[in-house]
PyMOL CGO cylinders between C-alpha atoms (Angstrom):
from pymol import cmd
from pymol.cgo import CYLINDER

trace = [
    CYLINDER, 26.41, -24.32, 5.79, 28.76, -21.84, 4.43, 0.3, 1, 1, 1, 1, 1, 1,
    CYLINDER, 28.76, -21.84, 4.43, 29.20, -23.75, 1.18, 0.3, 1, 1, 1, 1, 1, 1,
    CYLINDER, 29.20, -23.75, 1.18, 25.34, -23.21, 0.98, 0.3, 1, 1, 1, 1, 1, 1,
    CYLINDER, 25.34, -23.21, 0.98, 25.44, -19.70, 1.43, 0.3, 1, 1, 1, 1, 1, 1,
    CYLINDER, 25.44, -19.70, 1.43, 28.39, -19.31, -0.94, 0.3, 1, 1, 1, 1, 1, 1,
    CYLINDER, 28.39, -19.31, -0.94, 25.92, -21.13, -3.55, 0.3, 1, 1, 1, 1, 1, 1,
    CYLINDER, 25.92, -21.13, -3.55, 22.51, -19.53, -2.92, 0.3, 1, 1, 1, 1, 1, 1,
    CYLINDER, 22.51, -19.53, -2.92, 22.50, -16.75, -0.43, 0.3, 1, 1, 1, 1, 1, 1,
    CYLINDER, 22.50, -16.75, -0.43, 22.32, -12.85, -1.28, 0.3, 1, 1, 1, 1, 1, 1,
    CYLINDER, 22.32, -12.85, -1.28, 23.37, -12.14, 2.33, 0.3, 1, 1, 1, 1, 1, 1,
    CYLINDER, 23.37, -12.14, 2.33, 25.82, -14.21, 4.82, 0.3, 1, 1, 1, 1, 1, 1,
    CYLINDER, 25.82, -14.21, 4.82, 25.43, -13.25, 8.13, 0.3, 1, 1, 1, 1, 1, 1,
    CYLINDER, 25.43, -13.25, 8.13, 28.17, -14.04, 11.31, 0.3, 1, 1, 1, 1, 1, 1,
    CYLINDER, 28.17, -14.04, 11.31, 27.61, -13.47, 14.85, 0.3, 1, 1, 1, 1, 1, 1,
    CYLINDER, 27.61, -13.47, 14.85, 31.55, -14.49, 15.37, 0.3, 1, 1, 1, 1, 1, 1,
    CYLINDER, 31.55, -14.49, 15.37, 30.69, -17.38, 18.10, 0.3, 1, 1, 1, 1, 1, 1,
    CYLINDER, 30.69, -17.38, 18.10, 28.26, -19.37, 19.43, 0.3, 1, 1, 1, 1, 1, 1,
    CYLINDER, 28.26, -19.37, 19.43, 29.41, -18.46, 23.03, 0.3, 1, 1, 1, 1, 1, 1,
    CYLINDER, 29.41, -18.46, 23.03, 27.97, -15.10, 23.83, 0.3, 1, 1, 1, 1, 1, 1,
    CYLINDER, 27.97, -15.10, 23.83, 30.72, -14.49, 26.76, 0.3, 1, 1, 1, 1, 1, 1,
    CYLINDER, 30.72, -14.49, 26.76, 33.67, -14.91, 23.99, 0.3, 1, 1, 1, 1, 1, 1,
    CYLINDER, 33.67, -14.91, 23.99, 35.98, -12.15, 23.99, 0.3, 1, 1, 1, 1, 1, 1,
    CYLINDER, 35.98, -12.15, 23.99, 36.14, -9.80, 21.14, 0.3, 1, 1, 1, 1, 1, 1,
    CYLINDER, 36.14, -9.80, 21.14, 39.45, -11.13, 19.91, 0.3, 1, 1, 1, 1, 1, 1,
    CYLINDER, 39.45, -11.13, 19.91, 38.25, -14.64, 19.38, 0.3, 1, 1, 1, 1, 1, 1,
    CYLINDER, 38.25, -14.64, 19.38, 34.93, -13.22, 17.65, 0.3, 1, 1, 1, 1, 1, 1,
    CYLINDER, 34.93, -13.22, 17.65, 37.19, -11.31, 15.19, 0.3, 1, 1, 1, 1, 1, 1,
    CYLINDER, 37.19, -11.31, 15.19, 39.32, -14.20, 14.24, 0.3, 1, 1, 1, 1, 1, 1,
    CYLINDER, 39.32, -14.20, 14.24, 36.50, -16.52, 14.12, 0.3, 1, 1, 1, 1, 1, 1,
    CYLINDER, 36.50, -16.52, 14.12, 34.67, -14.12, 11.83, 0.3, 1, 1, 1, 1, 1, 1,
    CYLINDER, 34.67, -14.12, 11.83, 37.78, -13.30, 9.69, 0.3, 1, 1, 1, 1, 1, 1,
    CYLINDER, 37.78, -13.30, 9.69, 38.30, -16.91, 9.35, 0.3, 1, 1, 1, 1, 1, 1,
    CYLINDER, 38.30, -16.91, 9.35, 34.96, -17.37, 8.03, 0.3, 1, 1, 1, 1, 1, 1,
    CYLINDER, 34.96, -17.37, 8.03, 34.67, -14.50, 5.69, 0.3, 1, 1, 1, 1, 1, 1,
    CYLINDER, 34.67, -14.50, 5.69, 37.95, -16.08, 4.22, 0.3, 1, 1, 1, 1, 1, 1,
    CYLINDER, 37.95, -16.08, 4.22, 36.23, -19.64, 4.05, 0.3, 1, 1, 1, 1, 1, 1,
    CYLINDER, 36.23, -19.64, 4.05, 33.16, -18.27, 2.70, 0.3, 1, 1, 1, 1, 1, 1,
    CYLINDER, 33.16, -18.27, 2.70, 35.02, -16.29, -0.24, 0.3, 1, 1, 1, 1, 1, 1,
    CYLINDER, 35.02, -16.29, -0.24, 37.04, -19.28, -1.18, 0.3, 1, 1, 1, 1, 1, 1,
    CYLINDER, 37.04, -19.28, -1.18, 33.60, -21.41, -1.55, 0.3, 1, 1, 1, 1, 1, 1,
    CYLINDER, 33.60, -21.41, -1.55, 32.38, -18.41, -3.73, 0.3, 1, 1, 1, 1, 1, 1,
    CYLINDER, 32.38, -18.41, -3.73, 35.43, -18.62, -5.79, 0.3, 1, 1, 1, 1, 1, 1,
    CYLINDER, 35.43, -18.62, -5.79, 35.50, -22.27, -6.11, 0.3, 1, 1, 1, 1, 1, 1,
    CYLINDER, 35.50, -22.27, -6.11, 31.81, -22.34, -7.75, 0.3, 1, 1, 1, 1, 1, 1,
    CYLINDER, 31.81, -22.34, -7.75, 32.74, -19.20, -10.11, 0.3, 1, 1, 1, 1, 1, 1,
    CYLINDER, 32.74, -19.20, -10.11, 31.00, -16.89, -8.01, 0.3, 1, 1, 1, 1, 1, 1,
    CYLINDER, 31.00, -16.89, -8.01, 32.47, -13.26, -7.13, 0.3, 1, 1, 1, 1, 1, 1,
    CYLINDER, 32.47, -13.26, -7.13, 32.50, -13.18, -3.40, 0.3, 1, 1, 1, 1, 1, 1,
    CYLINDER, 32.50, -13.18, -3.40, 31.87, -9.31, -3.93, 0.3, 1, 1, 1, 1, 1, 1,
    CYLINDER, 31.87, -9.31, -3.93, 28.28, -10.19, -5.06, 0.3, 1, 1, 1, 1, 1, 1,
    CYLINDER, 28.28, -10.19, -5.06, 27.37, -11.83, -1.62, 0.3, 1, 1, 1, 1, 1, 1,
    CYLINDER, 27.37, -11.83, -1.62, 26.87, -9.53, 1.20, 0.3, 1, 1, 1, 1, 1, 1,
    CYLINDER, 26.87, -9.53, 1.20, 28.60, -10.09, 4.46, 0.3, 1, 1, 1, 1, 1, 1,
    CYLINDER, 28.60, -10.09, 4.46, 26.92, -8.73, 7.52, 0.3, 1, 1, 1, 1, 1, 1,
    CYLINDER, 26.92, -8.73, 7.52, 27.79, -9.18, 11.30, 0.3, 1, 1, 1, 1, 1, 1,
    CYLINDER, 27.79, -9.18, 11.30, 25.58, -9.36, 14.25, 0.3, 1, 1, 1, 1, 1, 1,
    CYLINDER, 25.58, -9.36, 14.25, 26.83, -7.67, 17.46, 0.3, 1, 1, 1, 1, 1, 1,
    CYLINDER, 26.83, -7.67, 17.46, 25.16, -8.69, 20.46, 0.3, 1, 1, 1, 1, 1, 1,
    CYLINDER, 25.16, -8.69, 20.46, 25.93, -9.13, 24.43, 0.3, 1, 1, 1, 1, 1, 1,
    CYLINDER, 25.93, -9.13, 24.43, 29.46, -8.31, 25.57, 0.3, 1, 1, 1, 1, 1, 1,
    CYLINDER, 29.46, -8.31, 25.57, 30.54, -7.34, 21.81, 0.3, 1, 1, 1, 1, 1, 1,
    CYLINDER, 30.54, -7.34, 21.81, 27.39, -5.12, 21.66, 0.3, 1, 1, 1, 1, 1, 1,
    CYLINDER, 27.39, -5.12, 21.66, 28.50, -3.23, 24.88, 0.3, 1, 1, 1, 1, 1, 1,
    CYLINDER, 28.50, -3.23, 24.88, 32.04, -2.65, 23.69, 0.3, 1, 1, 1, 1, 1, 1,
    CYLINDER, 32.04, -2.65, 23.69, 31.36, -1.21, 20.40, 0.3, 1, 1, 1, 1, 1, 1,
    CYLINDER, 31.36, -1.21, 20.40, 28.89, 1.55, 22.08, 0.3, 1, 1, 1, 1, 1, 1,
    CYLINDER, 28.89, 1.55, 22.08, 31.63, 2.41, 24.62, 0.3, 1, 1, 1, 1, 1, 1,
    CYLINDER, 31.63, 2.41, 24.62, 32.22, 5.48, 23.04, 0.3, 1, 1, 1, 1, 1, 1,
    CYLINDER, 32.22, 5.48, 23.04, 32.06, 7.18, 19.54, 0.3, 1, 1, 1, 1, 1, 1,
    CYLINDER, 32.06, 7.18, 19.54, 35.99, 6.08, 18.92, 0.3, 1, 1, 1, 1, 1, 1,
    CYLINDER, 35.99, 6.08, 18.92, 35.67, 2.43, 19.72, 0.3, 1, 1, 1, 1, 1, 1,
    CYLINDER, 35.67, 2.43, 19.72, 32.56, 2.45, 17.46, 0.3, 1, 1, 1, 1, 1, 1,
    CYLINDER, 32.56, 2.45, 17.46, 34.56, 3.61, 14.56, 0.3, 1, 1, 1, 1, 1, 1,
    CYLINDER, 34.56, 3.61, 14.56, 37.66, 1.49, 15.28, 0.3, 1, 1, 1, 1, 1, 1,
    CYLINDER, 37.66, 1.49, 15.28, 35.37, -1.34, 15.56, 0.3, 1, 1, 1, 1, 1, 1,
    CYLINDER, 35.37, -1.34, 15.56, 33.43, -1.08, 12.33, 0.3, 1, 1, 1, 1, 1, 1,
    CYLINDER, 33.43, -1.08, 12.33, 36.33, -0.22, 10.19, 0.3, 1, 1, 1, 1, 1, 1,
    CYLINDER, 36.33, -0.22, 10.19, 38.14, -3.19, 11.76, 0.3, 1, 1, 1, 1, 1, 1,
    CYLINDER, 38.14, -3.19, 11.76, 35.55, -5.23, 10.44, 0.3, 1, 1, 1, 1, 1, 1,
    CYLINDER, 35.55, -5.23, 10.44, 35.22, -3.55, 7.27, 0.3, 1, 1, 1, 1, 1, 1,
    CYLINDER, 35.22, -3.55, 7.27, 38.72, -4.35, 6.38, 0.3, 1, 1, 1, 1, 1, 1,
    CYLINDER, 38.72, -4.35, 6.38, 37.92, -8.03, 6.34, 0.3, 1, 1, 1, 1, 1, 1,
    CYLINDER, 37.92, -8.03, 6.34, 35.10, -8.00, 4.31, 0.3, 1, 1, 1, 1, 1, 1,
    CYLINDER, 35.10, -8.00, 4.31, 31.92, -7.17, 6.41, 0.3, 1, 1, 1, 1, 1, 1,
    CYLINDER, 31.92, -7.17, 6.41, 29.87, -4.54, 4.66, 0.3, 1, 1, 1, 1, 1, 1,
    CYLINDER, 29.87, -4.54, 4.66, 26.80, -5.03, 6.73, 0.3, 1, 1, 1, 1, 1, 1,
    CYLINDER, 26.80, -5.03, 6.73, 26.30, -4.51, 10.40, 0.3, 1, 1, 1, 1, 1, 1,
    CYLINDER, 26.30, -4.51, 10.40, 23.50, -5.43, 12.80, 0.3, 1, 1, 1, 1, 1, 1,
    CYLINDER, 23.50, -5.43, 12.80, 23.44, -4.18, 16.31, 0.3, 1, 1, 1, 1, 1, 1,
    CYLINDER, 23.44, -4.18, 16.31, 21.71, -5.47, 19.44, 0.3, 1, 1, 1, 1, 1, 1,
    CYLINDER, 21.71, -5.47, 19.44, 21.28, -1.94, 20.93, 0.3, 1, 1, 1, 1, 1, 1,
    CYLINDER, 21.28, -1.94, 20.93, 22.29, -1.35, 24.85, 0.3, 1, 1, 1, 1, 1, 1,
    CYLINDER, 22.29, -1.35, 24.85, 18.95, 0.60, 25.48, 0.3, 1, 1, 1, 1, 1, 1,
    CYLINDER, 18.95, 0.60, 25.48, 18.91, -1.09, 29.35, 0.3, 1, 1, 1, 1, 1, 1,
    CYLINDER, 18.91, -1.09, 29.35, 22.05, 0.96, 29.85, 0.3, 1, 1, 1, 1, 1, 1,
    CYLINDER, 22.05, 0.96, 29.85, 20.90, 4.64, 29.80, 0.3, 1, 1, 1, 1, 1, 1,
    CYLINDER, 20.90, 4.64, 29.80, 24.54, 6.00, 29.59, 0.3, 1, 1, 1, 1, 1, 1,
    CYLINDER, 24.54, 6.00, 29.59, 24.87, 4.49, 26.18, 0.3, 1, 1, 1, 1, 1, 1,
    CYLINDER, 24.87, 4.49, 26.18, 22.20, 6.12, 24.77, 0.3, 1, 1, 1, 1, 1, 1,
    CYLINDER, 22.20, 6.12, 24.77, 24.10, 9.32, 24.57, 0.3, 1, 1, 1, 1, 1, 1,
    CYLINDER, 24.10, 9.32, 24.57, 26.94, 7.16, 22.27, 0.3, 1, 1, 1, 1, 1, 1,
    CYLINDER, 26.94, 7.16, 22.27, 24.44, 5.65, 20.03, 0.3, 1, 1, 1, 1, 1, 1,
    CYLINDER, 24.44, 5.65, 20.03, 22.59, 9.26, 19.42, 0.3, 1, 1, 1, 1, 1, 1,
    CYLINDER, 22.59, 9.26, 19.42, 26.22, 10.63, 18.46, 0.3, 1, 1, 1, 1, 1, 1,
    CYLINDER, 26.22, 10.63, 18.46, 27.20, 7.51, 16.76, 0.3, 1, 1, 1, 1, 1, 1,
    CYLINDER, 27.20, 7.51, 16.76, 23.91, 7.47, 14.61, 0.3, 1, 1, 1, 1, 1, 1,
    CYLINDER, 23.91, 7.47, 14.61, 23.99, 11.00, 13.66, 0.3, 1, 1, 1, 1, 1, 1,
    CYLINDER, 23.99, 11.00, 13.66, 27.75, 11.69, 13.11, 0.3, 1, 1, 1, 1, 1, 1,
    CYLINDER, 27.75, 11.69, 13.11, 29.78, 8.53, 12.70, 0.3, 1, 1, 1, 1, 1, 1,
    CYLINDER, 29.78, 8.53, 12.70, 27.48, 5.98, 10.93, 0.3, 1, 1, 1, 1, 1, 1,
    CYLINDER, 27.48, 5.98, 10.93, 27.29, 8.52, 7.86, 0.3, 1, 1, 1, 1, 1, 1,
    CYLINDER, 27.29, 8.52, 7.86, 30.87, 8.90, 7.68, 0.3, 1, 1, 1, 1, 1, 1,
    CYLINDER, 30.87, 8.90, 7.68, 31.38, 5.25, 7.57, 0.3, 1, 1, 1, 1, 1, 1,
    CYLINDER, 31.38, 5.25, 7.57, 29.09, 4.50, 4.59, 0.3, 1, 1, 1, 1, 1, 1,
]
cmd.load_cgo(trace, "trace")
């Protein structure tokens, strides 16, 4: 699938693991490996890997962790930016009311500084 994305896609999306309960470090390492592979496949066919947007879907445990607080959000996003992820998709934790204030601060203050 990664070879097909390398050849034809405008955006490639990862979610890190088929196990929604996987620990964050496993999800990160899986994503890092996949980024390296898809970049290699792009290079193998003469495509600049930077011409392919790399996105990450955060859901379940990962989504809850990223919205723990503003500092955690920044740290995790920067960690994924460091391996080449340039778009982020979040399942928002609206069912946890204490996360709403974090979400508001992230949207207003943190996200603009990470662009």
